[in-house]
C-alpha positions as CSV (number, residue, x, y, z in Angstrom):
1,M,10.2,6.2,18.2
2,N,6.8,7.9,16.8
3,K,4.5,9.1,18.7
4,L,2.1,7.0,16.2
5,T,3.0,3.7,14.6
6,P,1.5,1.0,12.8
7,F,1.5,-2.3,14.5
8,L,1.1,-5.2,12.1
9,W,0.5,-8.5,13.9
10,F,1.4,-11.4,11.4
11,D,0.7,-15.3,12.1
12,D,4.2,-16.3,12.0
13,Q,5.6,-14.7,8.6
14,M,6.5,-11.7,10.4
15,D,9.9,-11.9,9.3
16,E,9.2,-13.0,5.4
17,A,7.2,-10.2,5.5
18,I,9.4,-7.7,6.1
19,A,12.1,-9.0,4.0
20,F,9.1,-8.5,1.1
21,Y,8.6,-4.8,1.8
22,S,12.0,-4.2,2.3
23,G,12.7,-5.2,-1.1
24,I,10.5,-3.1,-2.8
25,F,10.8,0.2,-0.9
26,P,14.4,1.2,-1.9
27,D,15.1,3.0,1.8
28,A,13.7,0.5,4.0
29,E,15.5,-0.1,7.2
30,I,14.9,-2.8,10.1
31,I,15.4,-0.7,13.3
32,E,15.4,-3.3,15.6
33,H,14.4,-7.2,16.3
34,E,13.2,-8.2,19.5
35,K,13.7,-11.7,20.8
36,L,12.0,-14.1,23.3
37,G,14.7,-16.7,24.0
38,D,15.8,-17.8,20.7
39,Q,12.4,-16.8,18.8
40,V,12.1,-13.3,17.1
41,L,8.7,-11.9,19.1
42,S,9.0,-8.4,17.1
43,A,10.6,-5.7,15.2
44,R,10.3,-2.2,14.3
45,F,11.0,-1.1,10.7
46,R,10.9,2.2,8.6
47,L,9.6,2.5,5.0
48,A,9.6,5.4,3.2
49,G,9.9,7.0,6.5
50,Q,7.1,5.6,8.0
51,E,7.7,3.5,10.8
52,F,6.2,0.1,11.4
53,M,6.0,-2.2,14.3
54,A,5.0,-6.0,13.3
55,M,5.0,-9.0,15.8
56,N,4.5,-12.8,15.3
57,A,1.3,-13.1,17.0
58,G,-0.4,-16.5,15.9
59,P,-3.7,-16.5,14.2
60,G,-6.9,-15.5,14.9
61,H,-6.4,-12.0,13.6
62,P,-6.3,-11.4,10.1
63,F,-5.5,-8.2,8.1
64,T,-9.0,-6.5,6.9
65,D,-9.6,-3.5,4.0
66,A,-10.3,-2.0,7.2
67,F,-6.8,-0.7,7.3
68,S,-4.8,-0.1,4.4
69,I,-0.9,2.1,3.6
70,L,-1.7,4.6,0.8
71,I,1.2,4.8,-1.4
72,D,1.6,8.4,-2.9
73,C,2.9,7.8,-6.2
74,E,4.5,10.3,-8.4
75,D,3.8,8.9,-12.1
76,Q,2.2,5.7,-13.9
77,A,5.8,4.2,-13.9
78,E,5.6,4.6,-10.1
79,V,2.3,3.3,-9.3
80,D,3.2,0.3,-11.8
81,R,6.4,-0.7,-9.7
82,Y,4.6,-0.4,-6.3
83,W,1.3,-2.6,-8.0
84,D,3.3,-5.2,-9.5
85,A,5.8,-5.5,-6.8
86,L,3.4,-5.8,-4.1
87,L,1.4,-8.3,-6.3
88,A,4.6,-10.3,-6.5
89,G,4.0,-14.0,-5.3
90,G,0.6,-14.0,-4.7
91,G,-1.0,-10.7,-4.0
92,K,-4.8,-10.3,-4.7
93,E,-6.2,-7.2,-7.0
94,S,-9.1,-5.4,-5.6
95,M,-10.4,-2.1,-7.2
96,C,-10.4,2.0,-7.5
97,G,-6.0,1.4,-6.8
98,W,-6.5,-1.2,-4.1
99,L,-4.6,-4.2,-3.7
100,Q,-3.9,-6.9,-1.3
101,D,-0.4,-8.7,-0.9
102,R,-0.1,-11.7,-0.3
103,F,0.2,-11.5,3.8
104,G,-3.3,-10.0,3.4
105,L,-2.3,-6.6,4.1
106,S,-4.8,-3.8,2.1
107,W,-2.4,-1.6,-0.1
108,Q,-3.7,2.0,-2.0
109,V,-1.3,2.5,-4.9
110,I,-2.6,6.3,-6.0
111,P,-1.0,8.6,-8.4
112,R,-1.1,12.1,-6.9
113,R,-2.9,13.0,-10.5
114,L,-5.9,11.2,-9.6
115,T,-6.1,13.7,-6.2
116,E,-5.3,16.9,-8.5
117,L,-8.1,15.9,-10.7
118,M,-10.8,14.8,-8.4
119,G,-9.9,18.5,-6.4
120,D,-10.4,20.1,-9.9
121,S,-12.7,23.2,-9.3
122,D,-14.8,21.9,-12.3
123,R,-17.0,19.7,-10.2
124,A,-18.2,17.9,-13.6
125,R,-14.7,17.3,-14.8
126,A,-13.8,16.1,-11.2
127,K,-16.8,13.3,-11.4
128,R,-15.8,12.2,-14.5
129,V,-12.8,11.4,-13.3
130,M,-14.1,9.7,-10.3
131,D,-16.8,7.8,-12.2
132,E,-13.4,6.8,-14.5
133,M,-11.9,5.8,-11.7
134,M,-14.4,3.6,-10.3
135,T,-14.6,1.1,-13.2
136,Q,-10.6,0.6,-12.4
137,V,-8.1,-1.7,-10.8
138,K,-4.8,-0.5,-11.1
139,I,-5.1,3.4,-11.5
140,D,-4.5,4.1,-15.3
141,V,-3.5,8.3,-15.3
142,V,-3.9,8.4,-19.5
143,A,-7.5,6.7,-18.9
144,L,-8.3,9.4,-16.1
145,E,-7.2,12.7,-18.1
146,R,-9.0,11.8,-21.0
147,A,-12.2,11.1,-18.4
148,A,-11.4,14.6,-17.2
149,D,-11.6,16.1,-20.8
150,G,-14.8,14.6,-21.7
151,A,-13.2,12.4,-24.1
């Protein structure tokens, strides 16, 4: 087990959520299920090399935007793939590359190019990128690059 592992509290849909995430991340792996009698209580699983712990713990503690999982995407195609997959079945778009999946868990789907452009040593260029990103829902790399170039 990792020294630090995000712990996800689900009302009663933990198995459904893990199956959903496992269908999105190609290297997903269920490490173990812990049972209490016949009932699955918790599970450890891995997505993109990151371990998670999850539990069916009942209502009262919904996810909030105060916790999100950032996906580092190589390019626009990867952004589009994760974006569409995580919204499937009732997710909600937010802004600036954020969304909430159908279980209420928040994700940031961010292309590396955004980070590169925001870190540009030309601060005016980086500010134009930031201003453009603030208008976006799903991140659009081409629009960011146009903004960076002042177009």
